[in-house]
N, C-alpha and C positions, 0 to 999 in steps of 0.2 A: 588706691590711686598711685600713679607713678611719682607724683610730687607731694610734698608736705609743706606746712607753713609753720614757721617759728618766729613769732612777732611779725615783723614786716618782711621776713626773709622766706622766699620759696626755695625749696631744695629738692634734689632727686633722692629717692629712697633706695634701699637695697631690694633686690628681687630674689627671694628664696622660697622654694617649694611652691611656686606658682602664685606667690603673694608679694605685693609691695609692702615693705615694712621699714620702720625707723631702726637705726642702729641701737644696740643695747646701751651704748654710752651716751647717745644723744648728741655727740659731737658732729660738727660740720667742717668740711674742707672747702675753701673757696677755689674757684677756677678762674684764671686770668686770660684775657686776650693778649697774646704775645705782641700784637701790633701796637697796643697802646697801654697795656698793663691795667686795663679796666676789668673789674669783676663782672663776669658774664653769667655766673651761676654758682651754686653750692651743691655739694653731694654729701650724703651720709658717710661718716667715717666709721667703718666697721671695727669691731674689736674681736677678741678671742671667742666670746659667746656667740657672736654672729657667724664666725667661721665654723664653729662646731655645728650650728644649725644647718648651714649649707652643706657640710660634709655628710651629716646624717640624712638629709633630704636627698642628696645625690646617690648615696648608697642604697637607700630604699627604692628610689625610682629606677635604678639600673637593673634591679632584679626582674622587672617586667619589661623594661625597654629593650633589653637584649633579646627577649623572646619574640618580639615583633619581627616579621619578615623585613629584610633590608629595604625592599621596595616600599613598604609602608613607612618606614622611618624616612625614606627619601622624599615621600610626598609632603611631609612637614617642611622640609628644606625648600622644595619647589614653591610651596605657598609663601614661605618667607621671602624668597626672591621676588615674587610678584608684588608683595607689599613694599619691599625696598624700592622697586622700580617706580611705584606710585608716588613715593616720597623722595625721589632721587635728588631733586634740587634742595629740599629741606636738609637732607643729610650733608650735602656739599656745603651749605651755608654753615652748619654746625662745625664742620671740620675746619673751615677757614677761621671761624671765630676762636676755636680753642687750640688749634695747632699752628695756624699761620700760613699754611700753604696757599697758593693762588687758587681762585675759584675753578680755573680750568683743571689744575692738578687735583683739586678736591672731587670734581666730577669723575675724574679718572679713578680715584680711589674708591668711590662708591661703585663704579662699574666693576672694578677688580673684586670688590667684596661680593657682589652678586655672582661673578664668575667662579669664585672659590666655592661658594655654596652650591652652585649649579653643577660644577665638576664633581663635587662630593656626592650629590644626589644621583648623577648619572653613573657613578661608580657602583651603585647598589647592585646592579646586575653583573658586575665584573668581579665581585668578591669571590674568591675561590680557594680551595685547598688542593690536596693531591691524593690520588690513590696509587699506591706503589706495589710492586710485586712482593708477595710475602714469601717466607722460607718453607712453609709447610702447606700441604694440600688441605683445603677446607679452611684456610685462614685468609683474611683480608687485612691489609695494612693501609691506614688512612692518616693523613695529616689534616687536622681541622684547625681553622684559624678562628680564634675567639677574642672578644674584647677584653681589655684589661680590667675595666670596672669604672671606678671613679677617677676622672682625670682632671687636671688643673691647667688652665691656660693663663700664663702671665704675659701680658702684652706691653709692648713698648709704645712710646708717645709719638713716634714719627709717622706711623700708619695705624692710628687707633681703631679704625673700623675694619680695614682690610685684614689686619692680623687676627681679628676675631673670626672672620670668614675662613681664613687659612687654617685655623685651629679647630673651631667649633664644628664646622661642616664635616670634616673627616672623622672627628671623634664621635659625633652622633650617628652618622650613617653606619659606622662599624659596630654600633651597639653599646658604646660607652656613654656615660653621662659626663658633663663637664661643668666646672665652676670657673667662670671668667673673672679675672682680676685685672682691670685696666690700670694703666699708669695714673697716678694721682694728678698729673698735669692735664690729662685728656680723657676724662671719664664721661663727658656728657653725651657724645655720639653713641657711646656704648650703652648708656641707660636708655636712650631713645630706640636703639636697636632692640633692646629687651622689651620695650613697649610693644614692638611688632611681634616678637616671640610670644608674648602673652596673648596678643590678639589672634594669632594664628592658632593657638590652642595646644601647644606642646604640653605633654603630660607634666604635672607638677614635679619639680626636682630634676628633670632631664637637663635643663640649662639654668644655672644659678649665677647671679651677679653680686659680687661684693666689691665695694670700693673702699679705699683707705690707703694708708702708707704701706710701702713695700716691705719694710722691715718687720712690722708686727703681723699684718694680714698675710702677706706673701709667705713669710717664714712659717706661720702656723699651718698654712695650706700645704706647703712642701713637706714639712716634718710629720704630718699626721699619718698614722698607720692605715687610715682609711684610703688615703690617696695612693693610687697604684701607678700613675704615670703623670709626669709634669712636662709640659712643653713651654719653652721660654724663648722670647726674643728680647735680648738685652745686651748689656755690656759684658766684657770678659770677667770683670770683677764680680758682677752680680751672678754670672753663671758659675763661677768658682764657689761662691757662697752657697748657691742652691745645690751644687754637686755634693758639697759636704753635708748640708742639711738633709739631703735625700738618702745619704749612705746608710744611716742606721736601719732603715726599713727596706733597703735595696730597692728603692722606688725607681722605676724606669724613667729615663730622661731623654728629651729631645731638646738640644740647646743650639740656638742660632745666635752667635755672639758677635764680637767686634770684627772689623775687617780693616785692611790697609791696602785696598786694591790698587796695584800699579797699572799705569796705562803706557804700554810700550809702543814707541813709534820708530821703526827701523828706516834705514836710508832709502829703501825702495818703495816706501809707503806713499799712498795718495795723500799729500799733505792737507789739501782742502777737506777731504772726507774725515781725516783723522782729527783735524781741528774742531770740526762741527761735533763729532762724537765725543771728543774730550771735554768740550764745554758742556754739552748736554749731560754727560755722565758725572760731572762735578757739581754743577749748580742747580740741578733739579731738586725741588723741595728744600732749597737753601742748603744743599749738600748733606741733607739728613737722610741718606739712604745707605743701608749697610753695604751694598755692593758698589757704591759711588767710586768714581775715579779719585783716589786719594793722593796720587802723585804721578806726574808724567816722567817717563824715562825715555828721552828722545836721543836718537843717534846724533853725535856731534856734527856730522857733515850736513845735516838739515836743521839743526837746532835753531839757528838764527831765523831762517825763513818760517819755521813752524811757530816760534815764539812771537814773531811780529804779527802773523795772521791771528794767532790765538788772542793776543792782547787787543787787537782790533775787534774781534768777535766779543770779547768780554765787555768792551765798552758799550755794546748794544743791549746788555742786560739792564732792564729797568726795574728799580726798586720802588715800592710804594704800596698803596692800599691793595691788599690781595683780591678785593672784589672788583678792582678796575681791570677790565679786559686787556688793556695795553701793558699792564704790569707783568713781568716775567719772573720775579723773585720776591718772596715775602720775607718776614723776619725769621730769626731763630725761634725755636719753640720755648726756650727758657733762658733766663738771665745767667744762671750758673754756668751753663755751657758756653755762653757768649764770652764770659770772662776767661774761661779756659782757652778758647780759641785765640783771643787777643794775646794771652801770655805766650802761646806757642809761636805766634807770628813775631812778636817782639824778641823772643829768645832766638829765633832763627836768624833774624836780622843782626842781632848782636854776634851771632856765630859767623857772620860774613856773607849772608845771602843779601840779594838786592830786592827791595820792595818795588816791583814793577807796576803794580796797580793795587788800589784799595789800601787795606791795612788799617782801617779806622771805621768808626761809626759815622754814618751819614748825618748831615746837619740840615736844618731848614724845616719848612712846613711838613708836617706829617711824621717827623722823626724825633720830636722832642721826647717822646716816651716810647717804650717798646724795646724789643731785643734785636736791633738792626745792626747789620755789619755789611760793609761794601764788598762786592765781589773782588777777591784778592788774588794776586799772582805773585809768587816769589821765584826769582831766577837766581842762577849761580848757587843753587842748593847742592849740597853733597849728601850722600846717604847717611852720614853720621849726625846730621843736623836734626833739630827737634821736629820740624815739619815733615821730615822724611821718615821719622821713626814712630811718632805717635799718631794714633787715629785722631783725625781732626773733627770729622763729622760736622762740617760747616763749609761755608763758601770760600775756602782757601785752597789754592792749587800751587804746590811747589813743583818746579821743573828741574830735573836732574839730567845732566848730559852723560851719555854712555858711549863707549867705543865699539860695542859689539852686542850681538844677541846673547852670547855667553855671559857677558857681564850683567846684562839684565836678569838672566835666570839666576845668577849667583845672588844678586841683591834681593830678588823676590823670595827665593828659598831660604835665605838667611833670616827672614822674619818669623816671629813666633806665631803670626796670624796667617790664615790661609783660606779666606772666604772666596775671593774672586780675583781675576786679572784680565787685562785687555791687551791685545796685540794687533798692530796694524803693520802688514808687510805684504808684498806680492810674491814673496818666495815661499812656495808651498812646502818646501822641505822644512823651513822654519816653522810654518804653521803646524805641520805634523809633529815636529819635535816638541813644540810647545805643549801639545796635547799629552805627550808622554812624560815630560820632565817638570812641568810647573806643579808645585805642591799646593794646589788650591781646589776648592769645591766646584767652581764655575769658571769657565774660560770663554771670553768673548773674542772671536777672531774676525777681524775686519768688520766689526759692527759695534755700535754703541750699546748702552745699557738697555736691556730688555728682559722679558721673562714670559714663559708659557705655563699655563696651569698644568699641562701634561708633562712638563719637565720635572726637574728635582732641584731643590734649593738646600744646600748643605755646606758646612764649613769643615775644613781640615785643621789639624793642630789646635791651637787655642781658640779658633773660631767656632768650635762646636762639635757636637756629636749628634748622630741621628740625621734628621732632615725633614723637609716638608715638600709638599706639592707632588702631583702626579701619582702614578701607581705605587711608587715606593713610599711616598708620603702617606698615602692611605694605609699601606701595609704597616707603617710604624705604629698604628693604633691597634694592631692585632698581635696576639701572641699565639704560639703554635701548641696544639695538643695532639699527641700521637695516640691513635686508636688501633688496637689489635682485636679483630673480630673473628672468633672461631665459629664457623657455621657447619662443621662436619657432623 
C-alpha cells in the first residue's frame, strides 16, 4: 500500500522496485500547509540503506528497459497521462495544500505535467542517430545514441509535480531508469503520482521514489558510482555542491539553477503591455519561478509613468485562501525563504531605496499563520543594492532607472547569473541586438513569461549547464556511440 500507519499517524511510504515500503530508519517527515502551517501529512524519511536499494533496483531494471522499443516505452507514458487527466482536480488540490499556489495555478501545473510526459512519449519516433560517409570502401560509419543508464532527478519545491514530468518523461522514453527525489517540503503530490505509475504497470525499478532530506538522500544518490546522470532544479549553492559530489565518478549533469531575470523597458515600449507583463512575470506563483522578473530596468524618460501604472496594477493582486477563485496570489512555500526576503527588502530600504508598496506580512483574518508577504515594490533602487543583486524568489519587485539600452546590457551581463531576461521595445534593431549580446539562456522579447514544451530551458554562467525541454532536452538523456562496420 502507498500509505502506512504508525500509531494514529498515516504516512506515505517509499516506492522502490515496484513496491511500497517503509524506510529502513522508520523516521517520518511532516509536511506543512504554507497557508496556515498545519500538518497535512507525513512521508517516510529515507536513509542510505533505502538509497542503495533504489540504486540497485534501477540498475537491474535498466538492462531490460533499454531493450524495449522506444514506442513501447512511450505507451507507458501515454497511459500515465490518461490517469493523471482522470485525477486532475485531485492533484491540483494537493499542490495547493503543500506548495501554496492558487488553485488556478495548480491546475496549470497539472496540465504542464501531462504535457511534459506527452511530449516525451511523442518523441519516441523522433529519436535518431546518424549514418556518415566512411573513409574506406566496404565500411559504414554510424553514430548511435544510447541511454546513460541509472539517472537521478532532484526536484525543487516550486513546481513539485511538473518538474517530475519534465525529468522523468525524457529519461524513461530514451531508455534510462530514474530515481526521483522530491524536495522535503513538497513530497505528497510526488507520492500520489507514483501511485499512478504503479497502477499503470511500469516494470519494477524503472521509476523509483525516495523521500527525505536533500543532504543525506540527495548526496548519496549523486555520489554513487551506479548513478550515470543527475538532473537538478535548485539553487546555485545546491548545484555547486552537486557538481562537486558528482565529480569523483565523472557523472553527467544537467543543472537548472538560480536566476536574476531583468525586465527591460525602453523609452519606445508600449507601457501598458509592459506593465501587465512585468506584474505577471513577477508575482505568478508568489514570485517563485526561476525565470520570474526579478527586477525592472526602465528607461528614465518613462519611469514615472511606468511606475505609476505598475503600482496601480499591483494593488489589484489579491492575497488569501489559494482555493478561493478570486485570489490571485498565495503564500510563500516556506518560512525560511520568507525571512530571507524580508531581510533583502529591509536592507535595500536602508541602502536608500523607497518602499512604494508592501514590504511586510499582511494582517487580519486568514493571515495569522502561514508564510504570507504582501506584493512589494521598491523604487529608487540602484544596481548595487541588495534587491538588485540577490535572487529574491518572492513577491518583491525592485525598479531601477536606466539611461540607455547599452546600460541595461551592461547591468545584465555583469551578473554571475544568466537564466533569462525580458525586453520591451518597438525598436527592432534593439531586439536583434539583444538576441546577440544578452548572456542568458532565454530571452523574452515584447512578451511576458511563457514556455513551450518544444523549446529549450537552460541557464548560462552560474545558472546552470545542460538544459531541459524540446529536442535538445530529450537528447540530454542520450550519449553517443560511434560504430564502424566493415562489410567488405
